[in-house]
C-alpha positions as CSV (number, residue, x, y, z in Angstrom):
1,M,-3.2,-32.2,-19.5
2,Q,0.2,-29.8,-19.0
3,V,3.6,-30.7,-18.9
4,S,6.7,-28.2,-18.0
5,I,10.2,-28.7,-17.8
6,V,11.9,-26.7,-15.5
7,G,15.4,-26.0,-14.8
8,Y,16.4,-24.8,-11.3
9,R,19.2,-23.1,-9.6
10,K,19.8,-21.4,-6.0
11,G,17.2,-18.5,-5.8
12,Q,15.7,-18.9,-9.2
13,L,14.0,-21.1,-11.6
14,K,13.8,-20.9,-15.9
15,M,11.2,-22.4,-17.7
16,L,12.7,-24.6,-20.5
17,S,9.5,-25.6,-22.1
18,H,5.7,-26.1,-22.0
19,A,3.3,-28.4,-23.8
20,Y,-0.4,-29.4,-23.2
21,D,-3.4,-31.0,-24.5
22,R,-6.4,-28.6,-23.7
23,S,-9.0,-31.7,-24.2
24,L,-7.1,-34.1,-22.0
25,G,-7.9,-34.2,-18.1
26,G,-9.6,-36.1,-15.4
27,R,-12.8,-35.2,-16.6
28,D,-12.3,-37.5,-19.7
29,F,-12.1,-40.4,-17.3
30,D,-15.3,-39.3,-15.7
31,E,-16.9,-39.3,-19.0
32,A,-15.6,-42.6,-20.2
33,L,-17.3,-44.1,-17.1
34,F,-20.4,-42.1,-17.6
35,K,-21.1,-43.6,-21.2
36,H,-20.2,-47.2,-20.1
37,F,-22.9,-47.1,-17.3
38,A,-25.3,-45.1,-19.4
39,A,-25.3,-48.0,-21.8
40,K,-25.3,-50.6,-19.4
41,F,-28.4,-49.0,-17.4
42,K,-30.1,-48.5,-20.7
43,E,-29.7,-52.3,-21.3
44,E,-30.6,-53.7,-17.8
45,Y,-33.0,-51.1,-16.4
46,K,-34.4,-49.9,-19.5
47,I,-33.9,-46.1,-18.8
48,D,-31.8,-43.6,-21.0
49,V,-30.2,-41.1,-18.8
50,Y,-29.6,-38.6,-21.8
51,Q,-33.2,-37.9,-21.8
52,N,-33.2,-36.5,-18.0
53,A,-30.6,-33.6,-17.1
54,R,-31.1,-34.1,-13.6
55,A,-30.3,-38.1,-14.1
56,C,-27.2,-37.4,-16.1
57,L,-26.0,-35.1,-13.5
58,R,-26.5,-37.5,-10.7
59,L,-24.6,-40.4,-12.7
60,R,-21.6,-38.0,-13.5
61,V,-21.1,-37.2,-10.2
62,A,-21.3,-40.8,-9.1
63,C,-18.8,-41.6,-11.8
64,E,-16.4,-39.2,-10.4
65,K,-16.5,-40.6,-6.9
66,L,-16.1,-44.1,-8.5
67,K,-12.8,-43.1,-10.4
68,K,-11.5,-41.9,-7.0
69,V,-12.4,-45.1,-5.4
70,L,-10.6,-47.1,-8.2
71,S,-7.6,-45.0,-7.7
72,A,-6.9,-46.7,-4.6
73,N,-9.1,-50.1,-4.9
74,P,-8.9,-52.7,-7.2
75,E,-12.7,-52.7,-8.0
76,A,-15.8,-50.3,-6.8
77,P,-19.4,-50.4,-6.7
78,L,-21.9,-48.0,-8.1
79,N,-25.3,-47.7,-6.2
80,I,-27.6,-44.7,-7.3
81,E,-31.3,-44.6,-5.9
82,C,-34.1,-43.0,-7.8
83,L,-32.1,-42.4,-10.7
84,M,-34.6,-42.1,-13.3
85,D,-38.4,-43.1,-13.2
86,E,-38.1,-44.0,-9.3
87,K,-35.6,-46.9,-10.3
88,D,-32.5,-47.7,-8.2
89,V,-29.6,-48.6,-10.2
90,R,-26.4,-50.8,-9.3
91,G,-23.1,-51.4,-11.1
92,F,-19.8,-52.5,-10.5
93,I,-16.4,-52.2,-12.1
94,K,-13.0,-53.4,-11.6
95,R,-9.8,-51.3,-12.4
96,E,-8.4,-53.4,-15.4
97,E,-12.1,-52.9,-17.1
98,S,-12.0,-49.2,-16.3
99,E,-8.4,-48.8,-17.8
100,Q,-9.9,-50.7,-20.9
101,I,-12.7,-48.4,-21.3
102,S,-10.2,-45.3,-21.0
103,A,-7.7,-46.7,-23.3
104,P,-8.3,-43.8,-26.0
105,V,-7.8,-41.2,-23.3
106,L,-4.7,-42.9,-21.9
107,E,-3.0,-43.1,-25.6
108,R,-3.1,-39.3,-25.6
109,V,-0.8,-38.8,-22.6
110,K,2.5,-39.5,-24.0
111,G,1.9,-36.7,-26.7
112,P,2.4,-33.6,-24.3
113,L,5.4,-35.6,-22.6
114,E,7.1,-36.1,-26.0
115,K,6.5,-32.5,-27.1
116,A,7.9,-30.9,-23.9
117,L,10.9,-33.1,-24.1
118,A,11.6,-32.2,-27.6
119,E,11.1,-28.1,-27.3
120,A,13.6,-28.2,-24.4
121,G,16.1,-30.5,-26.4
122,L,16.6,-32.8,-23.8
123,T,16.5,-36.6,-23.4
124,T,14.9,-38.6,-20.5
125,E,18.3,-39.0,-18.9
126,S,18.7,-35.2,-18.2
127,V,15.5,-35.0,-16.2
128,H,16.5,-35.2,-13.0
129,F,13.1,-36.0,-11.2
130,V,9.5,-35.9,-12.2
131,E,6.7,-34.0,-10.0
132,V,2.7,-34.8,-10.5
133,V,0.2,-32.6,-9.5
134,G,-3.4,-32.2,-10.1
135,S,-6.2,-34.8,-8.9
136,G,-6.3,-36.4,-12.3
137,S,-2.5,-37.8,-11.6
138,R,-3.9,-39.9,-9.0
139,V,-5.0,-42.4,-11.5
140,P,-2.7,-45.3,-11.5
141,A,-2.6,-46.0,-15.4
142,I,-1.2,-42.3,-15.8
143,I,1.4,-42.9,-13.2
144,K,2.4,-46.1,-15.0
145,I,2.7,-44.4,-18.5
146,I,4.8,-41.7,-17.0
147,T,7.0,-43.8,-15.2
148,E,7.7,-45.9,-18.6
149,F,8.5,-42.9,-20.5
150,F,10.9,-41.2,-18.0
151,G,12.3,-44.3,-16.7
152,K,11.9,-43.1,-13.0
153,E,9.1,-43.1,-10.5
154,P,7.2,-39.7,-10.1
155,R,7.3,-37.9,-6.7
156,R,4.6,-36.5,-4.9
157,T,6.3,-34.2,-2.6
158,M,3.5,-31.4,-3.1
159,N,-0.2,-30.9,-2.2
160,A,-1.6,-32.2,-5.7
161,S,-5.0,-30.4,-5.1
162,E,-3.5,-27.1,-3.7
163,C,-0.2,-26.5,-5.0
164,V,-1.5,-24.2,-7.9
165,A,-3.3,-22.2,-5.6
166,R,-0.4,-21.6,-3.3
167,G,1.9,-20.9,-6.1
168,C,-0.5,-18.1,-7.4
169,A,-0.8,-16.9,-3.7
170,L,3.2,-16.9,-3.5
171,Q,3.4,-15.0,-6.8
172,C,1.0,-12.5,-6.0
173,A,3.2,-11.8,-2.6
174,I,6.3,-11.4,-4.6
175,L,4.8,-9.0,-6.9
176,S,3.1,-7.3,-4.1
177,P,5.1,-4.2,-2.3
178,T,3.1,-4.8,0.7
179,F,4.4,-8.4,1.6
180,K,8.2,-9.3,2.3
181,V,9.3,-12.5,0.9
182,R,12.5,-14.5,0.4
183,E,13.8,-13.3,-3.0
184,F,13.1,-15.8,-5.6
185,Q,13.5,-15.1,-9.4
186,V,11.3,-16.7,-11.9
187,N,12.1,-16.7,-15.3
188,D,9.2,-17.5,-17.3
189,G,8.5,-18.2,-21.1
190,F,5.8,-17.3,-23.3
191,P,4.1,-20.8,-24.8
192,F,3.2,-19.0,-28.3
193,S,5.1,-17.3,-31.2
194,I,3.6,-13.7,-31.7
195,A,4.1,-12.0,-34.8
196,L,3.3,-8.4,-36.4
197,S,1.8,-7.8,-39.7
198,W,1.5,-4.9,-41.8
199,K,1.1,-3.5,-45.2
200,S,3.6,-1.3,-47.3
201,D,2.5,2.1,-48.7
202,S,1.6,0.8,-51.9
203,Q,-1.9,-0.5,-52.0
204,N,-1.5,-3.6,-54.1
205,S,1.5,-5.1,-52.0
206,A,1.3,-8.4,-49.9
207,P,1.2,-8.2,-46.1
208,Q,4.4,-8.4,-44.3
209,H,5.1,-10.1,-41.0
210,T,7.8,-10.6,-38.6
211,V,8.1,-12.9,-35.5
212,V,8.8,-10.3,-32.4
213,F,8.2,-12.7,-29.5
214,P,9.2,-16.2,-30.4
215,K,8.1,-19.3,-28.6
216,G,9.8,-19.5,-25.3
217,N,10.4,-15.8,-25.0
218,A,11.4,-14.2,-21.5
219,I,8.4,-12.5,-20.1
220,P,8.2,-9.4,-19.5
221,S,10.1,-8.3,-22.6
222,V,10.0,-5.2,-24.8
223,K,10.8,-4.8,-28.6
224,A,11.3,-1.6,-30.7
225,L,10.7,-1.9,-34.3
226,T,11.3,1.3,-37.1
227,F,8.8,1.7,-39.8
228,Y,9.2,4.4,-42.5
229,R,5.8,5.7,-43.6
230,S,4.0,8.7,-45.3
231,S,0.6,8.2,-43.7
232,T,-1.3,6.4,-41.4
233,F,-1.1,2.8,-41.3
234,E,-2.1,-0.4,-39.5
235,V,-0.2,-3.1,-37.6
236,D,-1.9,-6.4,-36.7
237,V,-0.8,-8.8,-33.6
238,L,-1.4,-12.3,-34.5
239,Y,-0.5,-15.9,-33.2
240,I,2.0,-17.7,-35.6
241,D,0.9,-21.4,-34.6
242,T,-2.2,-22.0,-32.7
243,G,-2.1,-25.8,-33.0
244,D,-5.0,-27.5,-31.6
245,S,-5.6,-24.4,-29.3
246,Q,-9.0,-23.5,-31.0
247,I,-8.2,-19.8,-30.5
248,P,-8.6,-17.3,-33.2
249,Q,-5.3,-16.4,-34.9
250,K,-5.7,-12.6,-34.9
251,I,-5.3,-11.0,-31.6
252,S,-5.7,-7.1,-32.1
253,T,-5.3,-4.2,-34.7
254,Y,-3.4,-1.2,-33.9
255,T,-3.9,1.9,-36.1
256,I,-0.8,4.4,-35.8
257,G,-1.4,7.9,-36.8
258,P,-2.4,10.5,-38.1
259,F,1.1,12.1,-38.5
260,Q,2.6,14.6,-40.9
261,P,6.0,14.7,-41.9
262,S,7.8,18.1,-41.9
263,K,9.8,17.4,-45.0
264,G,7.2,15.6,-47.1
265,E,9.2,12.5,-47.1
266,K,8.7,9.5,-45.5
267,A,8.7,9.8,-41.7
268,K,10.8,7.6,-39.3
269,L,8.5,5.9,-36.7
270,K,9.7,4.0,-33.6
271,V,7.1,1.6,-32.5
272,K,7.3,0.1,-29.0
273,V,5.9,-3.5,-28.4
274,R,5.4,-5.1,-24.9
275,L,4.9,-8.6,-23.6
276,N,3.9,-7.9,-20.1
277,I,4.3,-10.4,-17.1
278,H,0.4,-11.4,-17.7
279,G,1.6,-12.5,-21.1
280,I,-0.5,-10.0,-23.2
281,V,1.0,-8.2,-26.0
282,T,0.3,-4.5,-26.6
283,I,1.8,-1.8,-28.7
284,D,2.6,0.9,-25.9
285,S,3.6,3.8,-28.2
286,A,4.9,5.3,-31.5
287,M,7.1,8.0,-32.0
288,M,8.2,10.1,-35.2
289,L,11.8,10.8,-35.1
290,E,13.1,13.6,-37.4
291,E,16.9,14.9,-37.8
292,D,17.7,18.5,-37.8
293,V,21.5,19.4,-38.8
294,E,22.6,22.5,-37.3
295,V,26.0,23.9,-38.0
296,L,27.7,26.4,-35.5
297,V,30.5,28.6,-36.7
298,S,32.2,31.4,-34.5
299,S,32.6,34.9,-35.8
300,V,35.8,36.7,-36.3
301,N,34.9,39.6,-34.1
302,E,34.3,37.4,-31.4
303,A,38.0,35.9,-31.9
304,L,39.5,39.7,-32.3
305,K,37.6,40.4,-29.2
306,D,39.2,37.3,-27.3
307,A,42.6,38.2,-28.5
308,T,42.4,41.6,-27.4
309,K,41.3,40.8,-24.0
310,M,44.1,38.2,-23.6
311,D,47.0,41.1,-24.5
312,T,45.5,43.4,-21.7
313,D,45.4,40.6,-19.2
314,D,49.0,39.5,-19.7
315,A,50.2,43.1,-19.1
316,P,51.3,43.9,-15.6
317,S,48.7,45.4,-13.3
318,D,50.6,47.4,-11.0
319,P,52.7,50.5,-12.3
320,S,55.3,50.4,-9.4
321,S,56.4,46.7,-10.6
322,G,60.1,45.8,-10.6
323,T,60.2,45.4,-14.7
324,D,58.9,49.2,-15.2
325,V,61.6,50.6,-12.4
326,N,64.5,48.6,-14.3
327,M,63.6,49.8,-17.7
328,L,64.1,53.4,-16.5
329,E,67.6,52.7,-14.8
330,P,71.2,52.9,-16.6
331,K,72.1,49.8,-18.5
332,S,74.0,47.5,-16.8
333,A,74.5,43.8,-17.3
334,D,71.6,42.9,-15.2
335,T,69.5,45.7,-16.7
336,T,70.3,44.8,-20.2
337,K,69.4,41.1,-19.6
338,G,66.1,42.5,-18.0
339,A,65.3,44.7,-21.1
340,T,66.3,41.8,-23.5
341,T,63.8,39.7,-21.4
342,A,61.2,42.1,-21.4
343,E,61.3,42.8,-25.1
344,N,61.3,39.1,-25.9
345,G,58.3,38.9,-23.7
346,A,56.7,41.6,-25.7
347,Q,57.5,39.9,-29.0
348,D,55.8,36.9,-27.5
349,L,52.8,38.5,-26.8
350,E,52.6,40.0,-30.1
351,E,53.3,36.5,-31.8
352,K,50.4,35.0,-29.5
353,S,47.9,37.8,-30.7
354,V,48.3,37.4,-34.3
355,P,46.9,34.0,-34.9
356,M,43.9,34.9,-32.4
357,E,43.3,38.0,-34.8
358,T,43.2,36.0,-38.1
359,D,41.8,32.5,-37.2
360,A,38.1,32.0,-36.8
361,K,37.0,28.8,-34.9
362,V,34.5,26.7,-36.7
363,E,32.7,23.9,-34.6
364,P,31.6,20.7,-35.9
365,S,27.9,20.2,-37.0
366,K,25.5,18.5,-34.7
367,K,22.5,16.4,-35.3
368,K,19.2,17.1,-33.3
369,V,16.5,14.6,-33.4
370,K,13.1,15.7,-32.8
371,K,10.6,13.3,-31.3
372,T,6.8,13.7,-32.0
373,D,4.3,11.2,-30.1
374,V,1.9,9.5,-32.8
375,P,-1.5,8.5,-31.7
376,V,-2.1,4.7,-31.2
377,H,-5.6,3.1,-31.3
378,E,-6.3,-0.3,-30.1
379,L,-8.8,-2.8,-31.4
380,V,-8.9,-6.3,-29.4
381,Y,-10.9,-8.9,-31.5
382,G,-13.1,-10.8,-28.8
383,A,-13.3,-7.8,-26.7
384,L,-16.1,-5.5,-26.2
385,P,-15.9,-2.1,-27.9
386,A,-15.5,1.0,-25.6
387,A,-19.1,2.1,-26.1
388,E,-20.6,-1.4,-25.2
389,L,-18.2,-1.6,-22.4
390,E,-19.4,1.5,-20.8
391,K,-22.9,0.5,-21.4
392,A,-22.0,-2.6,-19.4
393,V,-20.4,-0.9,-16.7
394,E,-23.5,1.2,-16.2
395,K,-25.5,-1.8,-16.5
396,E,-23.5,-3.2,-13.5
397,Y,-23.9,-0.3,-11.6
398,E,-27.7,-0.3,-11.6
399,M,-27.8,-3.7,-10.9
400,A,-25.7,-3.3,-7.8
401,L,-27.9,-0.4,-7.3
402,Q,-31.1,-2.6,-7.2
403,D,-29.2,-5.3,-5.2
404,R,-28.5,-2.7,-2.4
405,V,-32.0,-1.3,-2.5
406,M,-33.2,-4.8,-2.1
407,E,-31.0,-5.7,0.8
408,E,-32.2,-2.6,2.6
409,T,-35.7,-3.1,1.8
410,K,-35.5,-6.7,3.5
411,E,-33.6,-5.2,6.5
412,K,-36.4,-2.7,7.1
413,K,-39.1,-5.6,6.5
414,N,-37.3,-7.8,9.1
415,A,-37.2,-4.5,11.2
416,V,-40.7,-4.4,11.4
417,E,-41.4,-7.9,12.0
418,A,-38.8,-8.1,14.8
419,Y,-40.3,-5.0,16.4
420,V,-43.9,-6.5,16.2
421,Y,-42.8,-9.7,18.0
422,D,-40.4,-8.0,20.6
423,M,-43.0,-5.4,21.4
424,R,-45.8,-7.9,21.9
425,N,-43.5,-10.0,24.3
426,K,-42.6,-7.2,26.1
427,L,-46.1,-6.0,26.7
428,Y,-46.9,-9.2,28.5
429,D,-43.8,-9.1,30.7
430,K,-41.6,-6.0,31.8
431,Y,-43.9,-3.3,30.2
432,N,-46.9,-4.7,31.8
433,D,-46.8,-2.1,34.5
434,F,-45.8,1.0,32.6
435,V,-48.9,0.8,30.2
436,T,-52.7,1.1,30.6
437,P,-55.1,-1.6,30.0
438,E,-56.5,0.4,27.1
439,E,-53.2,1.2,25.5
440,K,-51.9,-2.2,25.7
441,E,-55.1,-3.7,24.1
442,G,-54.9,-0.9,21.4
443,L,-51.1,-1.6,20.6
444,I,-51.7,-5.4,20.7
445,A,-54.2,-5.0,18.1
446,R,-52.3,-2.7,16.2
447,L,-49.1,-5.0,16.1
448,Q,-51.4,-7.9,15.1
449,E,-52.7,-5.9,12.1
450,V,-49.2,-5.0,11.1
451,E,-48.4,-8.9,11.3
452,D,-51.3,-9.7,9.0
453,W,-50.3,-7.2,6.6
454,L,-46.8,-8.3,6.5
455,Y,-47.7,-11.6,5.2
456,E,-50.6,-10.6,2.8
457,D,-50.5,-7.2,1.4
458,G,-47.0,-6.0,2.5
459,E,-45.2,-9.0,1.3
460,D,-43.5,-7.1,-1.6
461,E,-43.6,-3.5,-0.7
462,T,-40.9,-0.8,-1.0
463,K,-38.4,0.4,1.4
464,G,-40.3,3.6,2.1
465,V,-43.4,1.7,3.2
466,Y,-41.5,-0.5,5.7
467,I,-39.9,2.5,7.0
468,A,-43.3,4.3,7.6
469,K,-44.8,1.4,9.2
470,L,-41.7,1.2,11.7
471,E,-42.3,4.8,12.8
472,E,-46.0,4.5,13.2
473,L,-45.4,1.5,15.7
474,K,-42.7,3.4,17.4
475,K,-44.7,6.4,17.9
476,I,-46.8,4.4,20.2
477,G,-44.4,2.1,21.6
478,D,-41.6,4.5,22.4
479,P,-43.3,6.2,25.4
480,I,-43.9,3.0,26.9
481,E,-40.1,2.0,26.6
482,A,-39.1,5.3,27.7
483,R,-41.2,5.1,31.2
484,Y,-39.5,1.6,31.7
485,K,-36.2,3.0,30.8
486,E,-36.5,6.0,33.4
487,W,-37.7,3.6,36.0
488,T,-34.9,1.5,35.8
489,E,-32.1,4.0,35.7
490,R,-33.6,6.7,38.4
491,G,-32.4,4.8,41.2
492,S,-28.8,4.7,40.2
493,A,-28.7,8.3,39.0
494,V,-30.5,9.7,42.4
495,D,-28.0,7.9,44.5
496,Q,-25.1,9.4,42.5
497,L,-26.7,13.1,43.2
498,V,-27.3,12.2,46.9
499,Y,-23.6,11.1,47.2
500,C,-22.6,14.1,45.4
501,I,-24.4,16.6,47.8
502,N,-23.3,14.7,50.9
503,S,-19.5,14.8,49.9
504,F,-19.2,18.4,49.5
505,R,-21.2,19.2,52.4
506,E,-19.2,17.3,54.7
507,A,-16.0,18.9,53.1
508,A,-17.1,21.9,53.7
509,L,-18.4,21.5,57.2
510,S,-15.1,19.4,58.2
511,N,-12.3,20.8,60.3
512,D,-9.7,19.1,58.5
513,Q,-6.3,20.7,58.0
514,K,-6.5,20.1,54.0
515,F,-9.6,22.9,54.0
516,E,-8.6,25.3,56.6
517,H,-7.0,27.4,53.8
518,I,-10.4,28.0,52.3
519,D,-12.5,31.0,53.4
520,I,-15.4,30.4,55.4
521,S,-17.6,32.6,52.9
522,E,-16.6,30.2,50.0
523,K,-17.6,27.1,52.1
524,Q,-21.0,28.6,52.9
525,K,-21.7,28.9,49.2
526,V,-20.8,25.2,48.7
527,I,-23.4,24.4,51.7
528,N,-26.0,26.5,50.3
529,E,-25.6,25.1,46.7
530,C,-25.7,21.7,48.2
531,S,-28.9,22.6,50.4
532,E,-30.4,23.8,47.1
533,A,-29.9,20.7,45.1
534,E,-31.3,18.4,48.3
535,N,-34.3,20.5,48.2
536,W,-34.8,20.2,44.6
537,L,-34.3,16.4,44.8
538,R,-36.5,15.9,47.8
539,E,-39.5,18.0,45.9
540,R,-39.4,16.2,42.6
541,K,-39.0,12.8,44.4
542,Q,-42.2,13.5,46.4
543,Q,-44.1,14.0,43.0
544,Q,-42.7,11.1,41.2
545,D,-43.6,8.7,44.1
546,A,-47.2,10.0,43.8
547,L,-47.4,8.8,40.3
548,P,-48.1,5.4,38.9
549,K,-45.6,3.8,36.9
550,F,-47.9,4.0,33.6
551,A,-47.8,8.1,33.9
552,N,-45.2,10.2,32.2
553,P,-42.5,10.9,34.8
554,V,-41.5,14.5,36.4
555,L,-38.0,13.3,37.7
556,L,-36.0,12.7,34.8
557,V,-32.7,10.8,34.8
558,S,-31.4,13.4,32.5
559,D,-32.4,16.1,35.1
560,V,-30.8,14.3,37.6
561,K,-27.5,13.7,36.1
562,K,-27.4,17.4,34.8
563,K,-28.0,18.6,38.5
564,A,-25.3,16.4,39.9
565,E,-22.7,17.9,37.0
566,T,-23.8,21.4,37.9
567,L,-23.1,21.0,41.5
568,D,-19.8,19.1,40.7
569,R,-18.9,22.1,38.3
570,F,-19.8,24.6,41.1
571,C,-18.3,22.9,44.1
572,K,-15.3,20.9,43.3
573,P,-13.3,24.1,42.1
574,I,-13.9,25.6,45.5
575,M,-13.1,22.4,47.8
576,T,-9.9,21.7,45.5
577,K,-8.3,25.0,45.8
578,P,-4.5,24.2,46.6
579,K,-2.9,25.7,49.8
580,P,-1.1,28.7,49.1
581,A,2.8,28.3,48.9
582,P,4.6,29.3,52.2
583,K,6.8,32.4,52.5
584,P,10.4,31.8,52.0
585,Q,12.6,32.6,55.2
586,T,15.6,34.8,54.8
587,P,18.6,33.3,56.8
588,P,20.4,35.5,59.4
589,Q,23.5,37.5,58.0
590,T,26.9,36.2,59.7
591,P,29.7,38.6,59.7
592,P,32.4,38.0,57.3
593,P,35.5,36.0,59.0
594,Q,38.3,38.3,60.3
595,P,42.0,37.3,59.4
596,E,44.2,36.0,62.2
597,T,47.1,37.5,63.2
598,Q,50.2,35.1,64.3
599,A,52.4,36.0,67.3
600,P,55.8,36.5,66.8
601,E,58.3,33.8,67.7
602,P,60.8,34.2,70.6
603,Q,64.3,35.4,69.6
604,T,67.7,34.0,70.8
605,P,70.5,36.1,72.3
606,E,72.5,35.9,69.0
607,Q,69.4,37.1,67.1
608,Q,68.9,40.0,69.4
609,Q,72.5,41.0,69.0
610,N,72.3,41.3,65.4
611,G,69.0,42.4,65.5
612,A,69.9,46.2,64.7
613,G,72.2,45.2,61.4
614,A,69.2,42.5,60.2
615,T,67.1,45.4,60.8
616,G,69.2,47.8,58.7
617,E,69.6,44.9,55.6
618,L,66.1,44.7,55.7
619,A,65.3,48.1,55.6
620,S,67.8,48.5,52.6
621,E,66.3,45.7,50.9
622,G,63.0,47.4,51.5
623,G,64.4,50.6,50.0
624,A,65.4,48.8,47.0
625,Q,62.3,47.1,46.4
626,E,60.3,50.5,47.0
627,A,62.9,52.1,44.4
628,S,62.3,49.0,41.8
629,G,58.5,49.6,42.8
630,E,58.9,53.2,41.6
631,Q,60.7,52.2,38.4
632,M,58.1,49.6,37.5
633,D,55.5,52.3,38.2
634,T,57.0,54.9,36.0
635,D,58.5,52.6,33.4
636,K,61.7,54.3,33.2
637,P,64.2,53.1,30.8
638,E,67.0,50.9,32.3
639,N,69.8,53.4,30.7
640,S,68.3,56.8,32.4
641,A,68.3,54.8,35.8
642,E,72.3,54.0,35.4
643,A,72.7,57.8,34.6
644,S,71.0,58.8,37.5
645,A,72.9,56.4,40.0
């Protein structure tokens, strides 16, 4: 029986406490009923079921069914035929009597409830609702005790038999990177207190221990501990309080070392302890930490070098700068001011360079931590040592190989047996015309011998023997099967070849426009190839028709298909040759369009009278334009044009 008190929020849950009774469950109610009816049957029927394992098993199964019936009914009968000594037994019990028989079991139900509530630090009024799961929760007496304890009726909103399996599947999906589920955080708590125990360097000292993961610690979790040791030492991982769990206190022992401190003193070791999501405590790693102090001082020569570099950088780089020029001119007010500024600047440079030459910069000391991994060896109590584990793995591989060989041997034996029955039936049915009477009798006799051998000497043979028997039978039966297969498939293969011959021949002899671009000599090659294939088929078919069905065929389906493929490969490229593309026609050249001349408009009498003056003006304007054109061509300056005018 387990009791968990859980706090829920949107998108997450937190385990507040967890209590349990390892020896309390639905099977205890079955055991109480079993003892009751065993004593009753011993008194009434004079049989002792404890003396017969089969009778005990049947009575336990019947008591489990009786418990389920009593969960929904006030009374139930118990009937078992031939329980023991060929005696049929019958019993009857009421629910009240069943609860009286199970009273010692029911008294233990409150224990986990009280313990879980106390560890969570809550009262019954703080519990919002109670959910019961598991098949044992269907017992009415348990529901009554839970209701009285919490003061509220338990709910049954989940499938009591499957909710645990469904929760495990959901948690697997949450942890798996393959599935995408709605985010839900589970803040689980460890139900035990885990401590580490060790001894100090002095041999006579008592072992020390500290609780690393207290009860209710979050899962997963990582803790780091620091030890000061001069040589290899051991750390034990153990339970603080196992209670009535009936498990050993010590979990494992870790040997940390060897290591060698560089200064001959005690080394500082940082040990990392992990509690993973599966609730397993391990020491992941151990690391030795050593501190080295480094003092970095800059030399005086480097400081002087830097000062010289700064002086030269502040000097003007251009020799023709204004400052140098002003220094050479006669002194004036501006010049004196400029010279004074230059002298002050030079003095500033000298004052700046002095502290650079005399001071040496000293950097503060730095601590460098050197980390060295230390080997950690694990010894888990109750687990197999590495050597024995390796032997067990090898043994498992050997057993798996034996299982595979046995399966393959069984398959080959079944194949031999199936071939015997299948071939015998076919010899009397569809293979009857494809085998001679002598071959048929000999093969049937051989099949009967193999069948008798399978059930006598060949009952337990090796895989290789069965393979050899099957190959021996197939050596006789395969030719018969091949003749039947050739006969059934020959007709469709011949029809396909005939269709191929006729199709290409008709295309070569056709006057269709889509074949008129093919050369006559190419068409003749197609016709000749079709005629050759037709003659070959006619000759082979005549030979095959003269043979009986039980004779080996001369016209094979593979040869017919190969002939059709050869004919198609030869004729198809010729008959599907595309038409040549038509030559492009050049369009006729048209002369370029001539410019159209416009007729002069008729002039009025006034225009005719002023025609001469207008013509003169136009002429003078034209002359001016020509003159201006000459000026633009020669790019003469405007002043020279005025001088010439």
